[in-house]
C-alpha positions as CSV (number, residue, x, y, z in Angstrom):
1,X,48.7,77.4,69.2
2,X,45.5,76.5,67.4
3,X,45.7,73.4,65.2
4,X,44.6,75.5,62.2
5,X,47.6,77.8,62.6
6,X,50.0,74.8,62.6
7,X,48.4,73.7,59.3
8,X,49.0,77.1,57.7
9,X,52.6,77.3,59.0
10,X,53.2,73.9,57.5
11,X,51.7,74.9,54.1
12,X,53.7,78.1,54.1
13,X,56.9,76.0,54.5
14,X,55.7,74.0,51.5
15,X,55.8,77.1,49.3
16,X,52.0,77.7,49.4
17,X,51.2,81.3,48.5
18,X,47.5,81.1,47.7
19,X,44.5,79.3,49.1
20,X,41.5,79.2,46.8
21,X,38.0,79.0,48.1
22,X,35.2,80.6,50.0
23,X,35.1,81.4,53.7
24,X,32.1,80.1,55.8
25,X,31.3,79.0,59.3
26,X,33.0,75.7,59.4
27,X,36.3,77.0,58.0
28,X,36.4,80.4,59.6
29,X,39.1,79.4,62.1
30,X,41.5,78.9,59.2
31,X,40.5,82.1,57.5
32,X,40.9,84.0,60.8
33,X,44.4,82.7,61.2
34,X,45.2,84.1,57.8
35,X,45.0,87.6,59.2
36,X,48.4,87.0,60.8
37,X,50.0,85.3,57.9
38,X,50.4,87.7,55.0
39,X,52.6,85.2,53.1
40,X,49.5,83.3,52.1
41,X,46.8,85.1,50.1
42,X,43.2,83.8,50.3
43,X,41.7,84.0,46.8
44,X,38.0,84.3,47.5
45,X,36.1,83.1,44.6
46,X,32.4,83.3,43.6
47,X,31.9,79.5,43.6
48,X,33.8,76.6,45.2
49,X,33.7,74.7,41.9
50,X,35.6,77.6,40.2
51,X,38.1,77.6,43.1
52,X,38.9,74.0,42.5
53,X,39.8,74.6,38.8
54,X,41.8,77.7,39.8
55,X,43.8,75.6,42.2
56,X,44.4,72.9,39.6
57,X,45.7,75.4,37.0
58,X,47.9,77.0,39.6
59,X,49.4,73.6,40.5
60,X,50.0,72.9,36.8
61,X,51.8,76.1,36.0
62,X,53.5,76.8,39.3
63,X,54.6,73.2,39.4
64,X,53.9,72.9,43.1
65,X,51.3,72.0,45.7
66,X,48.1,74.0,45.5
67,X,45.4,74.4,48.2
68,X,41.6,74.7,47.9
69,X,39.1,75.1,50.7
70,X,35.3,74.8,51.2
71,X,32.9,74.7,54.1
72,X,31.0,71.6,55.3
73,X,28.1,70.2,53.3
74,X,27.4,71.9,50.0
75,X,30.7,73.9,50.0
76,X,32.6,70.7,50.2
77,X,30.5,68.8,47.6
78,X,31.0,71.7,45.2
79,X,34.7,70.9,45.2
80,X,34.3,67.2,44.2
81,X,34.2,67.9,40.5
82,X,37.5,69.8,40.7
83,X,39.0,67.0,42.7
84,X,38.1,64.5,40.0
85,X,39.6,66.8,37.5
86,X,42.9,67.1,39.4
87,X,42.9,63.3,39.7
88,X,42.7,63.0,35.9
89,X,45.3,65.7,35.3
90,X,47.7,64.3,38.0
91,X,47.8,67.6,39.9
92,X,48.8,67.9,43.6
93,X,45.9,69.8,45.2
94,X,45.1,69.7,48.9
95,X,41.4,70.0,49.4
96,X,40.4,71.1,52.9
97,X,36.7,71.0,53.9
98,X,35.2,72.1,57.2
99,X,32.9,69.8,59.2
100,X,30.4,70.2,62.0
101,X,31.7,70.0,65.6
102,X,32.5,66.4,66.8
103,X,29.9,66.5,69.5
104,X,27.1,67.2,67.0
105,X,27.9,64.4,64.5
106,X,24.8,62.3,63.9
107,X,22.5,64.9,65.3
108,X,21.5,66.4,62.0
109,X,23.5,69.5,62.5
110,X,23.4,72.2,59.9
111,X,25.3,71.2,56.8
112,X,26.4,67.9,58.4
113,X,28.1,65.6,55.9
114,X,30.7,62.9,56.2
115,X,32.8,64.2,53.2
116,X,35.7,61.8,53.5
117,X,34.0,58.8,51.7
118,X,32.6,61.2,49.0
119,X,36.1,62.4,48.1
120,X,37.7,59.0,48.4
121,X,37.0,57.8,44.8
122,X,38.4,61.0,43.3
123,X,41.5,61.6,45.4
124,X,44.6,59.7,46.4
125,X,43.8,60.0,50.1
126,X,40.7,61.3,52.0
127,X,40.3,61.5,55.8
128,X,38.4,63.2,58.5
129,X,40.4,64.2,61.5
130,X,38.7,63.9,64.9
131,X,41.3,65.2,67.3
132,X,43.3,68.4,67.2
133,X,46.5,66.7,68.1
134,X,46.3,64.7,64.9
135,X,45.7,67.5,62.5
136,X,49.2,68.5,61.6
137,X,50.3,64.9,61.1
138,X,47.4,64.1,58.9
139,X,47.8,67.2,56.7
140,X,51.5,66.5,56.3
141,X,50.7,62.9,55.4
142,X,48.1,64.0,52.8
143,X,50.5,66.5,51.3
144,X,53.3,63.9,51.0
145,X,50.8,61.6,49.2
146,X,49.7,64.4,46.9
147,X,53.2,65.1,45.6
148,X,54.5,61.5,45.6
149,X,54.6,59.0,42.8
150,X,51.8,59.9,40.4
151,X,50.8,63.4,41.8
152,X,47.2,64.0,42.5
153,X,44.6,65.5,44.9
154,X,44.1,64.7,48.5
155,X,41.3,65.7,50.9
156,X,41.3,66.4,54.6
157,X,38.0,67.2,56.5
158,X,38.5,69.3,59.6
159,X,35.6,69.8,62.1
160,X,35.5,73.4,63.2
161,X,36.2,72.5,66.9
162,X,39.2,70.4,65.8
163,X,40.6,73.4,63.8
164,X,40.2,75.6,66.9
165,X,41.7,73.2,69.4
166,X,44.9,74.2,71.2
167,X,47.8,71.8,70.6
168,X,51.2,71.6,72.2
169,X,54.2,73.2,70.5
170,X,55.7,70.8,68.0
171,X,58.3,71.0,65.3
172,X,56.8,71.3,61.8
173,X,57.3,68.3,59.6
174,X,59.8,68.8,56.7
175,X,58.3,70.1,53.5
176,X,57.0,67.3,51.2
177,X,59.4,66.2,48.6
178,X,58.6,64.0,45.6
179,X,61.1,61.2,44.8
180,X,61.5,60.7,41.1
181,X,60.2,57.6,39.5
182,X,63.4,56.3,37.9
183,X,63.0,54.0,34.8
184,X,64.7,50.7,34.8
185,X,68.1,50.9,32.9
186,X,67.6,47.6,31.2
187,X,64.2,48.5,29.9
188,X,65.6,51.8,28.5
189,X,68.4,49.8,26.8
190,X,65.8,47.4,25.2
191,X,63.8,50.4,23.9
192,X,66.9,52.0,22.4
193,X,67.8,48.8,20.6
194,X,64.3,48.5,19.2
195,X,64.2,52.1,18.1
196,X,67.6,52.1,16.5
197,X,66.9,49.1,14.2
198,X,63.7,50.7,12.8
199,X,63.9,53.4,10.2
200,X,60.2,54.2,10.5
201,X,58.2,55.2,13.5
202,X,55.7,57.7,15.0
203,X,56.0,59.5,18.2
204,X,52.7,60.2,20.0
205,X,53.0,62.9,22.7
206,X,50.4,63.4,25.4
207,X,50.1,65.8,28.3
208,X,52.9,64.0,30.2
209,X,55.5,65.7,28.1
210,X,54.7,69.0,30.0
211,X,58.1,70.1,31.2
212,X,60.0,67.7,28.9
213,X,59.5,69.3,25.5
214,X,63.2,70.0,24.8
215,X,63.9,66.3,25.4
216,X,61.0,65.2,23.2
217,X,62.3,67.4,20.3
218,X,65.8,66.1,20.7
219,X,64.7,62.5,20.6
220,X,62.5,63.1,17.6
221,X,65.4,64.8,15.8
222,X,67.7,61.9,16.6
223,X,65.2,59.3,15.3
224,X,64.0,61.6,12.5
225,X,60.4,60.5,13.2
226,X,57.2,62.6,12.9
227,X,55.4,63.6,16.1
228,X,51.6,63.7,16.6
229,X,50.2,65.2,19.7
230,X,47.0,64.4,21.6
231,X,44.4,67.3,21.9
232,X,45.5,68.1,25.5
233,X,49.1,68.2,24.4
234,X,48.4,70.8,21.7
235,X,50.5,73.8,22.8
236,X,53.7,72.0,23.8
237,X,55.2,71.6,20.4
238,X,55.3,74.6,18.1
239,X,53.5,74.4,14.8
240,X,56.6,75.3,12.8
241,X,58.7,72.4,13.9
242,X,59.4,70.3,10.8
243,X,58.5,67.0,12.5
244,X,55.2,68.2,13.9
245,X,52.4,66.4,12.0
246,X,49.6,67.9,14.0
247,X,47.0,66.7,16.4
248,X,45.6,63.2,16.4
249,X,42.3,62.6,18.2
250,X,39.3,64.8,18.9
251,X,39.2,67.7,16.4
252,X,42.6,66.6,15.0
253,X,44.2,66.9,11.7
254,X,44.1,64.9,8.5
255,X,47.9,64.9,8.3
256,X,48.1,63.1,11.7
257,X,45.3,60.7,11.0
258,X,46.9,59.7,7.7
259,X,50.1,58.8,9.5
260,X,48.2,56.7,12.0
261,X,45.9,55.0,9.5
262,X,48.7,54.1,7.0
263,X,50.3,50.8,7.8
264,X,54.1,50.7,7.2
265,X,56.2,47.5,7.6
266,X,58.5,47.3,10.6
267,X,57.2,50.6,12.1
268,X,57.2,51.5,15.7
269,X,54.8,53.6,17.8
270,X,56.4,55.5,20.7
271,X,53.7,56.8,23.1
272,X,55.1,59.4,25.5
273,X,52.9,60.6,28.4
274,X,49.4,59.6,27.1
275,X,47.0,57.2,28.7
276,X,45.5,56.6,25.3
277,X,42.0,57.5,26.2
278,X,39.0,58.2,24.0
279,X,39.8,61.7,22.9
280,X,43.5,61.0,22.3
281,X,42.8,58.0,20.1
282,X,39.9,59.1,17.9
283,X,37.4,57.0,19.7
284,X,39.8,54.1,20.2
285,X,40.9,53.8,16.6
286,X,42.2,50.3,16.0
287,X,44.8,51.4,13.6
288,X,46.8,53.2,16.2
289,X,49.2,50.4,17.0
290,X,48.0,47.9,14.4
291,X,51.2,46.2,13.0
292,X,53.4,48.5,15.0
293,X,55.9,47.7,17.7
294,X,54.5,49.7,20.6
295,X,56.4,51.4,23.4
296,X,54.6,53.4,26.0
297,X,56.4,55.7,28.5
298,X,54.5,56.9,31.6
299,X,54.9,57.4,35.3
300,X,51.5,55.8,36.0
301,X,51.7,52.0,35.9
302,X,47.9,51.7,35.4
303,X,47.9,53.1,31.9
304,X,49.8,50.2,30.3
305,X,47.8,47.7,28.3
306,X,44.4,49.1,29.0
307,X,43.0,49.2,25.5
308,X,46.1,48.8,23.4
309,X,48.7,46.0,23.9
310,X,52.2,47.4,24.6
311,X,55.4,45.6,23.7
312,X,57.6,47.5,26.1
313,X,56.1,49.6,28.9
314,X,58.5,52.1,30.4
315,X,57.6,53.1,33.9
316,X,59.3,56.3,35.0
317,X,59.2,60.1,35.0
318,X,59.0,61.2,31.4
319,X,61.9,63.6,31.7
320,X,64.2,60.9,33.1
321,X,63.0,58.3,30.6
322,X,63.7,60.6,27.7
323,X,67.1,61.7,29.0
324,X,68.2,58.1,29.6
325,X,66.9,57.0,26.2
326,X,68.7,59.9,24.4
327,X,72.0,58.9,26.2
328,X,71.6,55.3,25.1
329,X,70.9,56.2,21.5
330,X,73.8,58.5,21.5
331,X,76.1,55.8,22.8
332,X,74.8,53.6,19.9
333,X,76.0,56.2,17.5
334,X,72.8,58.1,16.7
335,X,73.1,61.9,16.6
336,X,70.7,64.8,16.3
337,X,69.8,65.7,12.7
338,X,70.3,69.2,11.3
339,X,67.1,71.0,10.1
340,X,67.9,70.3,6.5
341,X,68.3,66.6,7.2
342,X,64.9,66.2,8.8
343,X,62.3,64.3,6.8
344,X,59.4,66.0,5.1
345,X,56.3,65.5,7.1
346,X,52.8,66.3,5.9
347,X,51.5,69.1,8.1
348,X,48.1,70.6,8.8
349,X,46.9,73.0,6.2
350,X,47.3,76.6,7.6
351,X,44.0,78.4,7.8
352,X,44.0,81.5,5.5
353,X,42.0,84.4,6.9
354,X,39.1,85.4,4.8
355,X,36.4,88.0,5.2
356,X,33.7,85.6,6.3
357,X,32.4,86.2,9.8
358,X,32.9,82.7,11.3
359,X,34.5,81.0,14.2
360,X,37.8,80.0,12.6
361,X,38.3,83.5,11.2
362,X,37.6,85.1,14.5
363,X,40.2,82.9,16.2
364,X,42.7,83.6,13.5
365,X,42.2,87.3,13.7
366,X,42.5,87.2,17.5
367,X,45.7,85.2,17.4
368,X,47.2,87.4,14.7
369,X,46.9,90.5,16.8
370,X,47.6,89.2,20.4
371,X,51.1,88.6,21.8
372,X,52.8,85.5,20.4
373,X,53.5,84.1,23.9
374,X,49.8,84.4,25.0
375,X,48.5,81.4,27.0
376,X,45.0,80.5,26.0
377,X,42.8,78.6,28.5
378,X,40.2,76.9,26.5
379,X,36.7,76.2,27.9
380,X,34.3,73.4,27.0
381,X,32.1,74.0,23.9
382,X,32.0,73.8,20.2
383,X,34.7,76.5,19.9
384,X,37.2,74.1,21.6
385,X,37.2,72.1,18.3
386,X,38.1,75.2,16.3
387,X,40.9,76.0,18.7
388,X,42.4,72.5,18.5
389,X,42.1,72.3,14.7
390,X,42.9,75.9,13.5
391,X,44.8,77.9,16.1
392,X,48.5,77.7,15.8
393,X,51.1,77.0,18.4
394,X,53.7,79.7,18.1
395,X,55.1,79.5,21.6
396,X,55.5,76.4,23.8
397,X,52.9,75.7,26.5
398,X,50.5,78.2,24.9
399,X,47.2,76.2,25.2
400,X,45.5,74.8,28.2
401,X,42.9,72.4,26.9
402,X,41.0,70.1,29.2
403,X,39.0,67.4,27.4
404,X,39.6,64.9,30.3
405,X,37.4,66.4,33.0
406,X,36.9,70.0,32.1
407,X,33.6,71.4,33.3
408,X,31.8,74.2,31.5
409,X,33.3,77.4,32.8
410,X,36.6,75.7,33.9
411,X,38.5,77.7,31.3
412,X,37.5,80.9,33.0
413,X,38.8,79.7,36.4
414,X,41.9,78.1,34.8
415,X,42.9,81.5,33.4
416,X,42.9,83.0,36.9
417,X,45.0,80.1,38.3
418,X,47.4,80.3,35.4
419,X,47.9,84.0,35.7
420,X,48.6,83.8,39.4
421,X,51.1,81.0,38.7
422,X,52.9,82.8,35.9
423,X,52.1,86.6,36.2
424,X,54.4,87.7,33.4
425,X,52.7,85.7,30.7
426,X,49.7,87.1,28.9
427,X,46.6,85.0,29.5
428,X,43.4,84.8,27.4
429,X,40.4,82.8,28.4
430,X,38.4,81.4,25.4
431,X,34.9,80.6,26.7
432,X,31.3,80.5,25.5
433,X,28.0,81.9,26.6
434,X,26.9,78.6,28.1
435,X,30.2,78.4,30.1
436,X,29.9,82.1,31.1
437,X,26.4,81.6,32.6
438,X,27.9,78.8,34.8
439,X,31.1,80.4,36.1
440,X,31.2,83.8,34.5
441,X,31.1,85.7,37.8
442,X,34.7,84.7,38.3
443,X,35.6,87.7,36.1
444,X,34.8,89.6,39.3
445,X,37.5,87.5,41.1
446,X,39.9,88.6,38.4
447,X,38.9,92.2,38.9
448,X,39.2,92.0,42.7
449,X,42.8,90.6,42.4
450,X,43.7,93.0,39.6
451,X,44.6,90.3,37.1
452,X,45.1,91.4,33.5
453,X,43.2,88.6,31.7
454,X,41.2,89.0,28.5
455,X,38.0,86.9,28.6
456,X,36.8,86.2,25.1
457,X,33.2,85.0,25.2
458,X,31.8,83.3,22.0
459,X,28.1,84.1,22.3
460,X,25.9,82.0,19.9
461,X,22.9,82.1,22.3
462,X,22.8,78.3,22.5
463,X,24.5,75.2,23.9
464,X,26.6,74.8,20.7
465,X,28.2,71.5,21.3
466,X,24.9,70.0,22.4
467,X,23.2,71.5,19.3
468,X,25.7,70.1,16.8
469,X,25.9,66.8,18.6
470,X,22.1,66.2,18.5
471,X,22.0,67.4,14.9
472,X,24.6,64.8,14.0
473,X,23.0,62.0,16.0
474,X,19.3,62.6,15.6
475,X,19.0,65.1,12.7
476,X,17.0,67.4,15.0
477,X,17.5,69.6,18.1
478,X,15.3,70.5,21.0
479,X,14.2,74.2,21.2
480,X,15.5,74.3,24.8
481,X,19.1,74.1,23.5
482,X,18.7,77.7,22.4
483,X,19.2,80.4,25.1
484,X,17.8,83.9,25.4
485,X,20.1,86.3,23.6
486,X,22.0,88.3,26.3
487,X,24.4,91.1,26.0
488,X,27.3,89.7,28.0
489,X,29.4,92.8,27.4
490,X,26.7,94.9,29.0
491,X,26.7,92.5,32.0
492,X,30.5,92.9,32.3
493,X,30.2,96.7,32.0
494,X,27.7,96.7,34.9
495,X,30.4,95.0,37.0
496,X,32.8,97.8,36.2
497,X,35.0,95.9,33.7
498,X,36.1,97.2,30.3
499,X,33.9,95.3,27.8
500,X,33.4,95.2,24.1
501,X,30.9,93.5,21.8
502,X,31.7,92.7,18.2
503,X,29.3,91.4,15.6
504,X,31.5,91.5,12.5
505,X,35.1,90.5,11.5
506,X,35.9,94.1,10.8
507,X,35.5,94.9,14.5
508,X,38.4,92.7,15.2
509,X,41.0,94.9,13.6
510,X,44.6,95.2,14.7
511,X,44.2,98.6,16.3
512,X,41.3,97.3,18.3
513,X,43.0,94.1,19.5
514,X,46.4,95.6,20.2
515,X,44.8,97.5,23.1
516,X,44.4,94.2,24.9
517,X,48.2,93.6,25.0
518,X,48.7,96.0,27.9
519,X,45.7,95.4,30.2
520,X,45.9,96.7,33.7
521,X,43.1,94.4,34.8
522,X,40.5,92.0,33.3
523,X,38.5,92.9,30.2
524,X,35.7,91.1,28.4
525,X,35.4,90.7,24.6
526,X,32.1,89.3,23.5
527,X,31.9,87.8,20.0
528,X,28.2,87.7,19.0
529,X,28.3,84.9,16.4
530,X,26.0,82.0,15.5
531,X,28.1,79.7,13.3
532,X,26.1,76.9,11.8
533,X,29.1,75.1,10.3
534,X,29.8,71.6,11.7
535,X,32.7,72.0,14.1
536,X,35.9,70.2,13.0
537,X,35.6,67.3,15.4
538,X,37.4,64.8,13.1
539,X,36.2,61.2,13.5
540,X,33.9,62.2,16.3
541,X,31.5,63.5,13.6
542,X,31.3,60.0,12.0
543,X,30.8,58.5,15.5
544,X,28.0,60.8,16.4
545,X,26.4,60.5,12.9
546,X,26.2,56.7,13.2
547,X,25.3,56.5,16.9
548,X,21.8,57.9,16.6
549,X,20.8,55.5,13.8
């Protein structure tokens, strides 16, 4: 049996259903073997970079190993950005790249590149396999590393002749299993004692609470403490929960900032699943833990005491840490408060829809008419600020926002990965014209796989985030930041997709938008709008305004 076939058999046993990427010479052996393996579907994308973000989104929402593939040379290097993203988001993605035949290494073969050291800084493990007999063992090792401890991406480079080499029959390794990171019982007890003796505290929830929202809410209701979320955690806690004080950090809310910036005696800060990076802390706001007894929960030991001193670090899986902490508090006599007993928390002001044609009204009109359980994958651009600040979380896990390592166009790819992982949930990609011109051709991928996704393209014919950033920093912008006005709906129509272009708020009426609730395939909604308002970036506005002086 060919080494490549053993790899695919092993991946199938690990629950892999899709391989994202692009076929080419140095990986054709793997793609050829897929003919005889209908259990795994190759998702052939238009660009390897897009494939890497699809694989990441799939890993996130399917909660399992994902696989991405690219050829040697430029195909492989196109995957590096996505690997760095998966590393930042702690997502188990196996990146496979092809390589030139072993006997041509060093002879300037076409697309020759030693990819292993290139991937090494952005993966947990990166290796090139030189003999067919070692392929299965190395892939199994990489997959185990990907899912273990702090999950993350791994990379295996397979020369084409190594893929094609015949290997003796061998038993497949057992599927990779992640052992939970169990928190120390004594540390949990110390945390419970500190929390119980403080009447005041703030819970700060980051992306690590994904999958543990119920426990987060139970803990908050036992302590009766307000919750602020980081930008990437928007979407986990519904807007109507009485203790939800909004988003703190990039594009956050005044209600959350007031909580953080107001010093209260004997107050605690409980950070759950956030590494306390720049966007989560409003540019490293010094008030975050000033005068506060600080506890930080995470499964990554490297996040403790980076910028902010931590009184008690709790190393362990968030779900386990929260469950054990709740049990300790219950044993100490604390119980969950009824809704009427919960404290009054200042909340973000709800946006009231007006008749002005601007970004916040467009998003409000969209959300009012689309299904409540819609998942929005949010791209990189000025519109992202409006999403974080104004759109409401009405159903848990409803926003995919990537301010960590999101590339322009990643929200388009993430929509496809999210839809494949969770086919029953409606998915809307919120993107911009700049993003579309980078990875917009992936709408064809959605078409070819018959995925009902609505791609909303905010078209202001310029690089909006760059435009506003330069205006704030330097009080001027370069003419090159504007782009030629292009009818993106017409482009989509030329590709055979249903497409619509709106240029007024009246176009976004209920009857019009309700038609998107039952798509049979992808559709494109272009919003032609040049909004000159300063995006609601919170303290980022002050930072940019002062930085250019």
